[in-house]
GUMI-144189 format. One record per atom (N, C-alpha, C): residue in one letter; x negated, y negated, z. Coordinates in steps of 0.2 Angstrom, whole numbers, plus 5000, padded with zeros to 4 digits. Layout:
// GUMI-144189
aXYZ ...
//
This chain:
// GUMI-144189
x449544135425 x449244195429 x449444255427 x449044305425 x449344365424 x449744395430 x450244455428 x450644475433 x450144525438 x450644535444 x450244575449 x450644635449 x450144705449 x450444775448 x450644775456 x451444795457 x451544825463 x451844905463 x451644925468 x451845005469 x452045005475 x452645055476 x452945095472 x453545065471 x454045105468 x454645085466 x455245125470 x455745095473 x455945025474 x455444985477 x455444925476 x454944875480 x455344855486 x455044865491 x455444825498 x455744755497 x456344745497 x456744685496 x456344615499 x456144625506 x455744575508 x455044565505 x454744605501 x454144595497 x454344565491 x454844575487 x455044555481 x455344475481 x455644465488 x455844395489 x455244355490 x454744395494 x454144335495 x453744325490 x453744375484 x453344365478 x453844315474 x454344315474 x454744275470 x454744205472 x454844195479 x454744125482 x454044105480 x453544145481 x452844115481 x452644095473 x453244125468 x453044105460 x452644155458 x452444205461 x451944255457 x452344295453 x451944315448 x452244355442 x452144415445 x452544465444 x452444545445 x452844585443 x452544645442 x452844705439 x452844765443 x453444795445 x453344855450 x453344915445 x452844975447 x452745035444 x452845095448 x453145145445 x453245205449 x452645255450 x452145245445 x451645295444 x451045265438 x450445295440 x449945285435 x450045265428 x450445315426 x450545325419 x451045255416 x451545235421 x451845175419 x451545115421 x451045105425 x450445065426 x450145055419 x449945105417 x449545105410 x449945075404 x450645105404 x451045075399 x451345005399 x451244985405 x451444915406 x450844865407 x450344885406 x449644855408 x449644785403 x449644725404 x449644665400 x448944675397 x448944625391 x448344625386 x447744605390 x447844555395 x447244535398 x447144565405 x447444625407 x447444655413 x447844635418 x447844665424 x448244645429 x447844605434 x448244545435 x447844495439 x447744535446 x448044575448 x447844625455 x448444665456 x448344705463 x448844745463 x449044745471 x449644755472 x449944755479 x450244835480 x449944875485 x450244925486 x450444945494 x451144965493 x451444965500 x451245055501 x450945055508 x450545115510 x451045145515 x451645115517 x452045145523 x452745155520 x452845185514 x453545195512 x453745265513 x453245315515 x453345375517 x452945395524 x453345395528 x453245405535 x453045475537 x453145525533 x452745595534 x452145605530 x451945555525 x451345565523 x450745525527 x450045555525 x449545535528 x449345475524 x448945425529 x448745365524 x448245385519 x447945445519 x447445455513 x447945465507 x448445505508 x449045525503 x449445455500 x449445405505 x449645345502 x449345305498 x448745305500 x448245265496 x448045295490 x448345355489 x448145385481 x448245345476 x448745295475 x448845265470 x448145205469 x447945195475 x447345135475 x446845175472 x446645235474 x446145275471 x446245275462 x446845295461 x446945305452 x446745235450 x447045185451 x446845125448 x446245105448 x445745115455 x445145105454 x444745145450 x445045205450 x444545245446 x444645255438 x445345235436 x445345225429 x445245165426 x445345165419 x445045105415 x445445045416 x445645025421 x446144965423 x445644905424 x446044855422 x445544775423 x446044755429 x445944785435 x446244755441 x445744725446 x445944665446 x445244625450 x445344635457 x445844645461 x445944655468 x446444695470 x446444725475 x447044765477 x447244745486 x447744735486 x448044725493 x448444785495 x448344805501 x448744855504 x449244825508 x449844845509 x450244845515 x450344895519 x450144905526 x450144945529 x450344945536 x450744995538 x450944985546 x450444995550 x450644955556 x450044955562 x449845015564 x450245075563 x449945135566 x449445175563 x449345135557 x448745165553 x448045125553 x448145075557 x447445025557 x446845065558 x446845115563 x446245145564 x445945185559 x446445205554 x446245245548 x445845215543 x446145135543 x445945095536 x445145095535 x444745095540 x444045085539 x443745135535 x443845195536 x443645245532 x443945245524 x444445205523 x444745205517 x444645145513 x444145095516 x443945025514 x443845025506 x443545075504 x443245065496 x443845075492 x444345085494 x444945085489 x445445025487 x445144985493 x445644915492 x445144855494 x445344795493 x445144735496 x445244705501 x445944705503 x446144665510 x446744705512 x446944705518 x447644725519 x448144675523 x448744695523 x449144645527 x449644695530 x449744685538 x450244725541 x450944715539 x451344775538 x451944785536 x452344815542 x452944785543 x453344715540 x452744655542 x452844615536 x452344555536 x452744495537 x452444425538 x452744375537 x452544335531 x452944315528 x452944285520 x452344235521 x452344185526 x451744145525 x451044185526 x451044235530 x450344275530 x450144305524 x450744335520 x450544375514 x450344315509 x450744265509 x450544215504 x449744185505 x449544185512 x448844155512 x448444215510 x448644265512 x448144325510 x448044325502 x448644325500 x448644345491 x448144265489 x448244225491 x447844155489 x447144165490 x446944195495 x446244195498 x445944265493 x446344315493 x445944375489 x445944355481 x446444315477 x446244285472 x445844255471 x445744195475 x445144135475 x444544175474 x444544235479 x443844255481 x443644295474 x444044325469 x443944355463 x444044315458 x444044245458 x444144205453 x444744185450 x445344205453 x445944195451 x446344145455 x446244075454 x446444025459 x446943995455 x447544015452 x448043985449 x448743985452 x448744005457 x449444005462 x449843955461 x450543955461 x450943885461 x450843845466 x451143785465 x451043735471 x451543745477 x451343755481 x451743775488 x451643715494 x452343685496 x452143645503 x452343705508 x451943695513 x452043735519 x451943695525 x452443695529 x452343645536 x452743695542 x452343735545 x452543765550 x452943825547 x453643835549 x454143885547 x454343875540 x454143815537 x454443795530 x454043815525 x454243835520 x453843845513 x454243815507 x454043785503 x454443765497 x453943765490 x454343815485 x453843825481 x454143775475 x453643735473 x453943665469 x453843685462 x453843735460 x453843775453 x454543795452 x454743835456 x455443875456 x455843845460 x455843785464 x456243755467 x456743795473 x456243845476 x456443885481 x456243855487 x456643875493 x456343855499 x456643905505 x456143915509 x456343965516 x456143925522 x456543945527 x456443905534 x456343975538 x455843995542 x455844045546 x455844115542 x455744125536 x455944165532 x456644185530 x457044135531 x457844125528 x457744085522 x458044105516 x458144055510 x458644005512 x458343935509 x458843895510 x459343875503 x459943865503 x460243855498 x460343775498 x459943735494 x459943665494 x460143645487 x460443585487 x460743545481 x459943515478 x459943495472 x459343465469 x459143415473 x459543355476 x459343295478 x459143325486 x459543365489 x459243395496 x458643415495 x458443455490 x457743485489 x457243435488 x457443385485 x456943325484 x456843275489 x457343285492 x457343235500 x456843265504 x457043335505 x456543385510 x455943395506 x455743395500 x455143405498 x454743335500 x455043265498 x454643215499 x454543205507 x454943225512 x454743215518 x454243275521 x454343325519 x453843375520 x453043375518 x453043335512 x452443315509 x452143265512 x452343235518 x452043175521 x452243185529 x452043235531 x452243255538 x452043195543 x452443175548 x452243115552 x452343045552 x452343045543 x452542975541 x453242945541 x453342885544 x454042855545 x454242835538 x454842835537 x454942815529 x455742765532 x455942715530 x456542695531 x456942715526 x457542695527 x458142725522 x457942695516 x457742625515 x457742605508 x457142615504 x456542655508 x455942665505 x456242755501 x456642795506 x456842855504 x457242835497 x457742795497 x458242775491 x457742765485 x457242725486 x456842715480 x456442765477 x456142805483 x455642855481 x455942925479 x456542935482 x456743005481 x457342995475 x457842945476 x458342935472 x458242895465 x457642855466 x457442805460 x457642745462 x457242685458 x457342625458 x457942605456 x458242635450 x458942615447 x459542655450 x459342685457 x460042705460 x460342655465 x461042645465 x461342585468 x461742605475 x461542685477 x461842685482 x461642665487 x462142655492 x461842625500 x461442675504 x461242635509 x460742685515 x461042745518 x461842735517 x462242795520 x462142865516 x462042855510 x461842905505 x461142965509 x460742915512 x460142955515 x460342995521 x460742955525 x461042985531 x461443045529 x461843045524 x462343105523 x461943175521 x461343145516 x460843205515 x460543225520 x460243185525 x459843215531 x460343235535 x460943235537 x461343275540 x461443345537 x461643355531 x461743405528 x461143455528 x460443415527 x459943465528 x459843485534 x459843445539 x459843475546 x460343535548 x460943535545 x461443585546 x461143655543 x460843635536 x460643705533 x460043735536 x459643685539 x458943715543 x459143745548 x459743735551 x459943775557 x459843735563 x460143765569 x459943725575 x459143735577 x458843795575 x458143805577 x457743765575 x457843735568 x457343695565 x457643625563 x458143605565 x458443545563 x457943495565 x457643505572 x457143455575 x456543445570 x456543465564 x455943445560 x456043375556 x456743365556 x456843295554 x456943245560 x456543205561 x456643165566 x456943105564 x457343065569 x457543015568 x457142945573 x456842905568 x456542855571 x456942795573 x457142765578 x457642725580 x457442665577 x457942625573 x457842565571 x457442555565 x457142625562 x456642625557 x456942675551 x456942735552 x457142775547 x456942855550 x456642885546 x456642965546 x455842985546 x455643035549 x455043085547 x455143155548 x454643185546 x454643255545 x454043295550 x454343315555 x453643355560 x453143305562 x452643335563 x452043295566 x451543285559 x451243235560 x450743215555 x450143265556 x449643275552 x449043315551 x448543295556 x448743235560 x448243205564 x448443235572 x449143265571 x449443275578 x449743225581 x449943165577 x450243105582 x450943095578 
//
């Protein structure tokens, strides 16, 4: 997928983290001239304009960059605006300058959903594969994970185990099945290996989210609830 144009510079750290976690390719620019110099051969996939960086400016001033890239000879498929809640009432009059908006500060999962919806609507549906379950988000391409907006520092096997469990919510797996499906059939470690990794995962998830990984007595482990709610 072509990169997303992001304005202004510097990019808010929470936005940079969310885009990196989501696996989106992006490039930050300070002004319209830099946007023109940096434009890829196939054009920008879209644009994200942060419109609440200057509290002294009116919304019309903040959306000036949107008008510039809409009016210039740019191949920008869609524009998403990040705007503070205090300017919601003014957005309707400015609707022609952007395609969707997200309140800032934002929740990473909401931003991810809005970007996917926006690019799907304009024909760019090539976002990276993501596993989402409640507060957990895992990018399967970049091996990144966050829980409740907090990055998780996982080892390779911790990531693989969490990925496997989160991909099958509500399903119970014995330790033997987890060993064969996550570690591989040629792994000769005992069931205690699974218990140790589960304990470490729960510790890294933190007290608030450790309960996502459930112990099923005399059977094994499961993750969260199934999609059927049972």
